[in-house]
Phi, psi and omega in degrees: 000125186292330184272358183282136181261132174276092187299322180298311179293319180299315180291324178293321177292321176299318177298316181298317180292315179299320179295317178300314179295319180298312183295315179297317181294316181288325175295325177300327181275320190276318190296323181303334177304322184285345179257355178248031180296152179298142180277130178288134176302146181290159179298329180291318178297318179295319180298320178297317181295318180294315181297322177300317179291321176297321176297321180294329176285341180089029179234142173267185183301332182277352179091001180274156184288139174233175180297137181292137182284165176297152184300330182290338183290333183265019181293171181296165182292153180293152180296147179087358180280150177303131183296337179290345177273358175279082183253125177245135180240127177238157176270127179278169182294333180274005179094351178277176181254148174241124179261128174249117184270162183297337180271009177095354180282145177238136176243116183252157175081022178285127181301145182294332184269010179288145180274158178299326180294317179297316178297316181297320179297316179294317179295319179298316178299316180294317179296317180297318179295318179296321179296320178295319180297315182285331181288320185256008178297320182277014185296322178295316178297319180292321178296320177295321180296323182282317190261335186293313183300317178299321181281336174292336176270322184295308188295315174296326178294318177294321179295318179294321179296319180297316179295314180297318180299315178294320181294317181291322177296317181295320181291320178292326179291333181265359185297323182271352183264128177172178184290322188248023182278000000 
């Protein structure tokens, strides 16, 4: 019959189109987060901040004493600077250095003869790793947000169609059987 609608196919196609729109729409919202991750300060910027603090302590890269800088040189970081570049270095009682980072983390026991470049390379590596962890941490949640709703509709719909199909076949098979047929 030409006017008869195949409800099963029609609903499955409707689900497929709605799923496509859902996935594209949610990806449009979710994906930009992964491309706007915070930029890790460069190793050169970190090295400048570390060297500034080492200069304020009166030590050069080799750890020997140098002339103390003028008081204005050790001032706070300029406004708008990444807080991770707020690095303070103090001399510990055992002669090693203690680094206090802008995020509240402390690194103790840094040898006094370490160069600003070595410290900056280690900090840059640590900052980059932390940025990757925080940028991609919600990936599981986002994947569930994108994929769970379409399948939460599909599986109950397929189960209902299976039950109805069996029920209608059983009912049609019994239509001619009866007391008064």
